[in-house]
C-alpha positions as CSV (number, residue, x, y, z in Angstrom):
1,X,96.8,128.6,55.0
2,X,98.8,131.3,56.8
3,X,96.1,131.7,59.4
4,X,96.0,127.9,60.0
5,X,99.8,127.9,60.4
6,X,99.6,130.8,62.9
7,X,96.9,129.0,64.8
8,X,99.0,125.8,65.0
9,X,102.1,127.8,66.0
10,X,100.2,129.6,68.7
11,X,98.8,126.4,70.1
12,X,102.2,124.8,70.1
13,X,103.7,127.8,71.9
14,X,101.0,127.6,74.6
15,X,101.6,124.0,75.1
16,X,105.4,124.5,75.3
17,X,104.9,127.3,77.9
18,X,102.5,125.2,80.0
19,X,104.8,122.2,80.0
20,X,107.7,124.4,81.1
21,X,105.7,126.1,83.9
22,X,104.4,122.7,85.1
23,X,107.9,121.3,85.1
24,X,109.2,124.2,87.1
25,X,106.4,123.9,89.6
26,X,107.3,120.3,90.4
27,X,111.0,121.1,90.7
28,X,110.7,124.1,93.0
29,X,110.9,124.0,96.8
30,X,111.0,127.6,97.9
31,X,107.6,129.0,98.8
32,X,107.9,132.2,96.8
33,X,109.1,130.4,93.7
34,X,106.2,127.9,94.1
35,X,103.6,130.7,94.4
36,X,105.0,132.4,91.4
37,X,104.8,129.2,89.2
38,X,101.3,128.5,90.5
39,X,100.2,132.0,89.7
40,X,101.5,131.7,86.2
41,X,99.5,128.6,85.5
42,X,96.4,130.0,87.3
43,X,96.5,133.2,85.1
44,X,96.0,131.0,82.1
45,X,92.5,130.1,83.2
46,X,91.1,133.6,82.3
47,X,91.2,133.0,78.5
48,X,89.2,130.2,77.0
49,X,91.8,128.7,74.6
50,X,94.6,128.9,77.2
51,X,92.4,127.2,79.8
52,X,91.6,124.4,77.4
53,X,95.3,123.9,76.6
54,X,96.2,124.0,80.3
55,X,93.8,121.1,81.1
56,X,94.7,119.0,78.1
57,X,98.4,119.4,78.7
58,X,98.0,118.4,82.3
59,X,96.5,115.1,81.1
60,X,99.9,114.4,79.6
61,X,102.2,115.7,82.3
62,X,100.4,114.9,85.6
63,X,102.5,112.3,87.4
64,X,102.0,110.0,90.4
65,X,104.3,112.4,92.5
66,X,102.5,113.1,95.8
67,X,102.4,116.9,95.1
68,X,101.1,116.7,91.6
69,X,97.4,116.2,92.4
70,X,97.6,118.8,95.2
71,X,99.0,121.4,92.6
72,X,96.2,120.4,90.1
73,X,93.4,120.9,92.8
74,X,94.8,124.3,93.8
75,X,95.1,125.4,90.2
76,X,91.6,124.4,89.2
77,X,90.2,125.7,92.5
78,X,91.8,129.1,91.9
79,X,90.9,129.2,88.2
80,X,88.2,131.4,86.7
81,X,84.9,129.5,86.2
82,X,84.7,128.2,82.6
83,X,81.5,128.6,80.6
84,X,79.3,125.7,79.5
85,X,80.8,126.0,76.0
86,X,84.4,125.8,77.4
87,X,83.5,122.9,79.6
88,X,82.1,121.0,76.7
89,X,85.2,121.7,74.6
90,X,87.4,120.4,77.6
91,X,85.5,117.2,77.8
92,X,85.7,116.7,74.0
93,X,89.5,117.2,74.1
94,X,89.8,114.8,77.1
95,X,87.9,112.1,75.2
96,X,90.2,112.6,72.2
97,X,93.2,112.1,74.5
98,X,91.8,108.8,75.5
99,X,91.5,107.4,72.0
100,X,94.5,105.5,70.9
101,X,96.7,106.8,68.1
102,X,95.1,110.3,68.0
103,X,97.6,112.1,70.3
104,X,100.7,113.2,68.5
105,X,102.5,114.4,71.6
106,X,101.9,111.6,74.2
107,X,104.3,111.5,77.1
108,X,102.3,109.2,79.4
109,X,101.2,105.6,79.1
110,X,97.6,104.8,78.3
111,X,97.0,103.8,82.0
112,X,98.3,107.1,83.3
113,X,96.3,109.1,80.7
114,X,93.2,107.4,81.9
115,X,93.9,108.1,85.5
116,X,94.8,111.7,84.8
117,X,91.6,112.3,82.7
118,X,89.5,110.8,85.5
119,X,91.2,113.0,88.1
120,X,90.6,116.1,86.0
121,X,87.0,115.3,85.5
122,X,86.5,114.7,89.2
123,X,88.1,118.0,90.2
124,X,86.1,119.9,87.6
125,X,82.9,118.1,88.5
126,X,83.3,119.0,92.2
127,X,84.2,122.7,91.4
128,X,81.5,123.1,88.7
129,X,78.7,121.1,90.4
130,X,75.4,122.2,88.9
131,X,74.6,123.4,85.4
132,X,78.1,123.6,84.0
133,X,78.8,120.1,85.2
134,X,76.0,118.9,82.8
135,X,78.1,120.1,79.9
136,X,81.1,118.2,81.2
137,X,79.2,114.9,81.7
138,X,78.3,113.9,78.1
139,X,77.0,110.4,77.4
140,X,80.4,109.5,76.1
141,X,82.0,110.5,79.4
142,X,79.5,108.4,81.3
143,X,80.2,105.4,79.1
144,X,83.9,105.8,79.3
145,X,84.1,106.0,83.0
146,X,81.6,103.1,83.5
147,X,83.8,101.0,81.1
148,X,86.9,101.7,83.1
149,X,85.2,100.9,86.3
150,X,83.6,97.7,85.0
151,X,86.2,96.3,82.7
152,X,89.5,97.9,83.8
153,X,92.3,95.8,85.2
154,X,94.3,98.4,86.9
155,X,93.1,99.3,90.4
156,X,94.0,103.0,90.1
157,X,92.2,103.4,86.8
158,X,89.0,101.8,88.3
159,X,89.4,103.9,91.5
160,X,89.6,107.3,89.9
161,X,86.9,106.4,87.4
162,X,84.6,105.7,90.4
163,X,85.7,108.9,92.1
164,X,84.8,110.9,89.0
165,X,81.4,109.2,88.7
166,X,80.8,110.2,92.4
167,X,81.8,113.8,91.8
168,X,79.6,114.0,88.7
169,X,76.8,112.4,90.8
170,X,76.8,115.5,93.0
171,X,74.7,117.1,90.3
172,X,71.2,115.5,90.4
173,X,70.7,115.2,86.6
174,X,74.1,113.6,86.2
175,X,73.3,111.0,89.0
176,X,70.1,110.2,87.2
177,X,72.1,109.6,84.0
178,X,74.4,107.2,85.9
179,X,71.6,105.3,87.6
180,X,69.6,105.0,84.4
181,X,72.4,104.3,82.1
182,X,71.4,100.6,81.6
183,X,74.7,99.5,83.1
184,X,73.4,98.9,86.7
185,X,76.1,100.6,88.7
186,X,75.1,98.8,91.9
187,X,75.6,95.5,90.2
188,X,79.0,96.5,88.9
189,X,80.1,97.7,92.4
190,X,78.8,94.6,94.1
191,X,80.7,92.5,91.6
192,X,83.9,94.5,92.3
193,X,83.5,94.0,96.1
194,X,83.5,90.2,95.5
195,X,86.4,90.4,93.1
196,X,88.7,92.3,95.4
197,X,90.7,90.3,97.9
198,X,93.0,92.3,100.1
199,X,96.3,90.7,101.0
200,X,97.6,91.1,104.5
201,X,101.2,91.9,103.6
202,X,101.4,95.6,102.5
203,X,102.5,96.1,98.9
204,X,102.0,98.7,96.3
205,X,99.3,96.6,94.6
206,X,97.5,95.5,97.8
207,X,97.3,99.1,99.1
208,X,95.7,100.2,95.7
209,X,93.2,97.3,95.9
210,X,92.4,98.2,99.5
211,X,91.7,101.8,98.5
212,X,89.5,100.6,95.6
213,X,87.6,98.2,97.9
214,X,87.1,100.9,100.5
215,X,85.7,103.4,97.9
216,X,83.5,100.8,96.3
217,X,81.9,99.9,99.6
218,X,81.5,103.5,100.4
219,X,79.8,104.3,97.1
220,X,77.4,101.4,97.6
221,X,76.3,102.6,101.0
222,X,76.3,106.3,100.3
223,X,76.6,107.6,96.8
224,X,74.9,105.0,94.6
225,X,72.9,103.2,97.3
226,X,69.7,101.4,96.2
227,X,68.2,101.4,99.7
228,X,68.2,97.6,99.8
229,X,71.3,97.2,102.0
230,X,73.2,95.5,99.3
231,X,76.3,95.0,101.4
232,X,76.4,92.7,104.4
233,X,77.3,94.8,107.5
234,X,80.6,93.6,108.9
235,X,80.6,93.2,112.7
236,X,82.4,96.0,114.4
237,X,84.9,95.2,117.1
238,X,83.1,95.8,120.4
239,X,86.6,96.5,122.0
240,X,87.1,99.7,120.1
241,X,87.0,102.5,122.7
242,X,88.4,105.4,120.6
243,X,87.3,106.4,117.1
244,X,88.0,109.2,114.7
245,X,85.1,111.6,115.3
246,X,83.1,112.7,112.3
247,X,81.2,115.2,114.6
248,X,84.6,116.8,115.3
249,X,85.8,117.1,111.7
250,X,85.6,118.9,108.5
251,X,82.7,117.9,106.1
252,X,84.1,115.7,103.4
253,X,85.7,112.6,104.9
254,X,85.0,109.0,103.9
255,X,85.0,107.2,107.2
256,X,84.7,103.4,107.8
257,X,81.8,102.2,110.1
258,X,84.4,101.4,112.9
259,X,85.7,104.9,112.7
260,X,89.3,104.0,112.2
261,X,89.8,104.1,108.4
262,X,89.6,107.5,106.6
263,X,90.0,108.9,103.2
264,X,89.7,112.4,101.6
265,X,88.7,112.6,97.9
266,X,87.8,116.3,98.0
267,X,90.1,119.1,96.7
268,X,90.0,120.7,100.2
269,X,92.4,120.0,103.1
270,X,90.3,117.8,105.5
271,X,90.9,117.4,109.2
272,X,89.6,115.2,112.0
273,X,90.2,114.7,115.7
274,X,89.7,111.4,117.8
275,X,87.1,111.0,120.5
276,X,89.6,111.0,123.3
277,X,92.0,113.6,124.5
278,X,94.8,113.3,127.1
279,X,96.3,115.7,129.5
280,X,99.1,113.7,131.2
281,X,101.1,110.5,130.7
282,X,102.8,108.7,127.8
283,X,100.8,107.7,124.7
284,X,101.3,105.9,121.4
285,X,99.2,105.2,118.3
286,X,99.8,104.1,114.7
287,X,98.7,105.2,111.3
288,X,99.0,102.6,108.4
289,X,99.4,104.6,105.2
290,X,97.7,103.5,102.0
291,X,98.9,106.5,100.0
292,X,102.0,108.7,100.1
293,X,100.8,112.2,99.8
294,X,100.6,115.2,102.1
295,X,99.1,114.0,105.5
296,X,99.8,115.8,108.8
297,X,99.6,113.3,111.6
298,X,99.8,114.3,115.3
299,X,97.8,115.9,118.1
300,X,95.6,119.0,118.5
301,X,93.3,120.5,121.1
302,X,89.7,121.4,120.5
303,X,90.8,125.0,119.8
304,X,92.8,124.0,116.7
305,X,91.0,125.7,113.8
306,X,90.5,123.5,110.7
307,X,90.4,125.5,107.5
308,X,89.8,123.1,104.6
309,X,89.5,125.8,102.0
310,X,92.4,127.8,103.3
311,X,94.6,124.6,103.5
312,X,95.1,124.8,107.3
313,X,95.0,121.8,109.6
314,X,96.9,120.1,112.4
315,X,100.0,122.0,113.3
316,X,99.0,125.1,111.3
317,X,98.2,127.1,114.4
318,X,99.3,127.2,118.0
319,X,97.0,124.5,119.2
320,X,98.6,121.4,117.8
321,X,101.6,119.7,116.1
322,X,102.0,117.1,113.4
323,X,104.5,115.2,111.3
324,X,104.3,115.3,107.5
325,X,106.4,112.5,106.0
326,X,105.7,113.4,102.4
327,X,107.7,116.7,102.8
328,X,109.7,115.5,105.9
329,X,108.7,118.4,108.2
330,X,107.3,118.8,111.7
331,X,104.5,121.4,111.8
332,X,103.8,123.5,114.9
333,X,102.6,127.1,115.4
334,X,102.0,127.2,111.7
335,X,105.8,126.8,111.0
336,X,107.5,123.8,109.5
337,X,110.9,122.5,110.5
338,X,112.9,119.7,108.9
339,X,112.3,116.4,110.5
340,X,112.5,112.7,109.5
341,X,115.4,112.5,107.1
342,X,115.4,112.7,103.3
343,X,113.1,109.7,102.3
344,X,109.5,110.4,101.9
345,X,106.9,107.9,103.2
346,X,105.2,105.5,100.8
347,X,102.1,103.3,100.7
348,X,102.2,100.5,103.2
349,X,104.4,102.5,105.6
350,X,103.5,102.5,109.4
351,X,103.8,105.8,111.2
352,X,104.1,105.6,115.0
353,X,103.2,108.6,117.1
354,X,104.7,108.7,120.7
355,X,104.0,111.6,123.1
356,X,105.4,112.1,126.6
357,X,103.4,114.9,128.1
358,X,105.6,115.0,131.2
359,X,108.7,115.8,129.2
360,X,106.7,117.9,126.6
361,X,108.2,115.9,123.7
362,X,107.2,113.6,120.9
363,X,108.8,110.9,118.8
364,X,107.6,109.7,115.4
365,X,108.5,106.4,114.0
366,X,108.5,105.1,110.4
367,X,108.2,101.3,110.1
368,X,109.7,101.1,113.6
369,X,112.6,103.5,112.9
370,X,112.9,106.2,115.5
371,X,113.0,109.5,113.7
372,X,114.2,111.3,116.7
373,X,113.0,113.2,119.7
374,X,111.3,116.5,119.0
375,X,110.1,119.4,121.1
376,X,107.5,121.0,118.8
377,X,106.4,123.7,121.4
378,X,108.0,125.4,124.3
379,X,107.3,123.8,127.7
380,X,104.7,126.4,128.9
381,X,102.8,126.2,125.6
382,X,102.8,122.4,125.6
383,X,101.5,122.2,129.1
384,X,98.8,124.7,128.4
385,X,97.6,122.6,125.5
386,X,97.8,119.4,127.6
387,X,95.6,121.0,130.2
388,X,92.9,121.5,127.5
389,X,93.3,117.9,126.3
390,X,95.4,116.8,123.3
391,X,93.5,114.6,120.8
392,X,95.0,112.5,118.1
393,X,94.3,114.5,115.0
394,X,95.0,114.3,111.2
395,X,94.8,116.5,108.1
396,X,94.8,115.0,104.5
397,X,95.1,116.5,101.1
398,X,93.2,115.0,98.2
399,X,93.1,111.2,97.5
400,X,94.9,110.3,100.7
401,X,93.9,107.3,102.9
402,X,95.1,105.7,106.2
403,X,94.1,103.2,108.8
404,X,94.5,104.3,112.4
405,X,95.2,102.0,115.4
406,X,94.7,103.4,118.9
407,X,95.5,100.1,120.4
408,X,92.4,97.9,119.8
409,X,94.7,95.8,117.6
410,X,98.3,94.8,118.1
411,X,100.7,97.5,117.1
412,X,102.9,96.6,114.1
413,X,105.9,98.5,115.4
414,X,105.6,99.4,119.1
415,X,108.1,101.6,120.8
416,X,110.4,100.0,123.4
417,X,108.6,98.6,126.4
418,X,110.9,100.7,128.7
419,X,108.9,103.8,127.6
420,X,106.0,102.6,129.7
421,X,103.5,104.1,127.4
422,X,99.7,103.7,127.4
423,X,97.3,103.0,124.5
424,X,94.4,105.4,124.0
425,X,92.1,102.4,123.4
426,X,92.9,101.0,126.9
427,X,91.9,104.2,128.6
428,X,89.1,105.5,126.3
429,X,85.4,105.0,126.7
430,X,82.7,105.3,124.2
431,X,79.2,105.2,125.7
432,X,76.5,103.5,123.6
433,X,74.9,106.9,123.0
434,X,78.1,108.5,121.8
435,X,79.0,105.5,119.6
436,X,75.5,105.6,118.1
437,X,75.6,109.3,117.6
438,X,79.0,109.2,115.8
439,X,77.8,106.5,113.5
440,X,74.6,108.3,112.7
441,X,76.5,111.5,112.2
442,X,79.0,109.7,109.9
443,X,76.1,108.4,107.9
444,X,74.5,111.8,107.5
445,X,77.7,113.5,106.6
446,X,78.6,110.8,104.1
447,X,75.5,110.8,101.9
448,X,75.8,113.0,98.9
449,X,72.8,115.3,98.5
450,X,72.7,115.8,94.7
451,X,72.4,119.3,93.6
452,X,69.4,119.7,91.2
453,X,69.8,122.4,88.7
454,X,67.1,125.0,89.3
455,X,66.1,123.6,92.7
456,X,65.2,125.9,95.5
457,X,68.1,126.7,97.8
458,X,65.7,127.3,100.7
459,X,64.3,123.7,100.3
460,X,67.9,122.3,100.4
461,X,68.5,124.2,103.6
462,X,65.2,122.8,105.1
463,X,66.3,119.3,104.1
464,X,69.5,119.7,106.2
465,X,67.9,121.2,109.3
466,X,67.6,117.9,111.1
467,X,71.4,117.5,111.0
468,X,72.0,120.7,113.0
469,X,69.0,121.0,115.4
470,X,71.0,119.9,118.4
471,X,74.3,121.5,117.5
472,X,76.1,124.6,118.6
473,X,75.5,127.3,116.0
474,X,79.1,128.5,116.3
475,X,81.2,125.4,116.0
476,X,78.4,123.0,114.6
477,X,80.3,120.1,116.3
478,X,79.0,119.8,119.8
479,X,75.7,120.3,121.7
480,X,75.3,124.0,122.7
481,X,76.4,124.6,126.3
482,X,76.8,128.3,126.5
483,X,74.1,130.9,127.1
484,X,75.0,134.4,126.1
485,X,74.2,137.4,128.3
486,X,72.3,139.5,128.8
487,X,70.1,138.3,125.8
488,X,70.1,134.6,126.9
489,X,70.6,133.4,123.3
490,X,72.4,130.1,122.9
491,X,74.2,130.9,119.6
492,X,74.7,133.9,117.5
493,X,72.5,136.7,118.8
494,X,69.9,137.5,116.1
495,X,69.1,141.0,117.6
496,X,72.6,142.4,117.2
């Protein structure tokens, strides 16, 4: 009896400590304090019982605050790899949390608990893809997520259930389990597409439904495709002359066929540039936000280095600048400065990006409100970047989505006509070859290649060779145009 009491007391103490650390994490703003709080939680991953408690407490305390999911992804990404036994215990505890009436200490609604469990499963399934993922994805987990997707009424519960199934599907045996579960996931997804009707007026519910519809269509074409072209292809506006370029981006974007709607569901910080760069003039484009998390929206040259695993994107080096309306800062040279006021952006907001290269200045707008003129770089640096071509560029954390308008559609909140700006779409050109290449590249990048436990890594490399045959072996984004001397190799020199 005494041992049991000590175990209960120890578990209660761990939970209390974790709750306190998480609360501090969400209330801190200074970098050093945040790092210390994160390190405290990460350190708990090294011991099995503490890691299990950490995960199960987060199910209760994870909120819809924009930073919460980013913190979770960072903690799990930095955590020690759990064993198969620990993973199975985590899944068992998560399933217990989802059963009504069995949780003594419940601080979240049933809806939020379901969302949180799906988010945790998706992050773990991504990090632990392979053999350990099989221990996480029990038959009960498969049934639970399929139930939420098929019978749920809340768009976000269904959305994150789908994302979790996608992440489990990275592992081949898990995908086979989903496809052969007897629930016909393609039929479920097709039914969902017909059910979802997106309202034109932005509202919290319509933006959630838009996210769900986008991800359902993506999954049908890429993750759980039957090869039968189940979805009718929507006609693409032939007047689109500028797209977001999946050939000039990090690897894990979900991108619409017309190249103007993007989403990141990976735990990394994904970045992308547009097909067109500018070196002079006044320019404007808009981003319609479907989420309210960390997104850096601005301009960057081709030299801007995207580091998804390091968390670096647009504005995090000397080759670009960006506005982050979640934290209300302007990023340039890897340094943030306060900008935009005190209110964070929200789903449905429209961000306008105006740039005057002649004056080396930018203005950002939020729903038509001018947030003020800014000079992110000194004049000489700005002009050097412009000479190399400044491309519209964006970086998103996990679960963020937006629609970009370069001028093919009417702007919702254009700047004053006295600014005499140009639209990128009116000046851009997409040759049929480039348009076709981008769409093929987007298709190849988008399709999950499930990891088969015990499969030959060499064969997986051979399977992807066709994607890279014509690409530079240094940047992997453009055709090779440089020959090294004196060896005359066109990439890394193999004889060094």
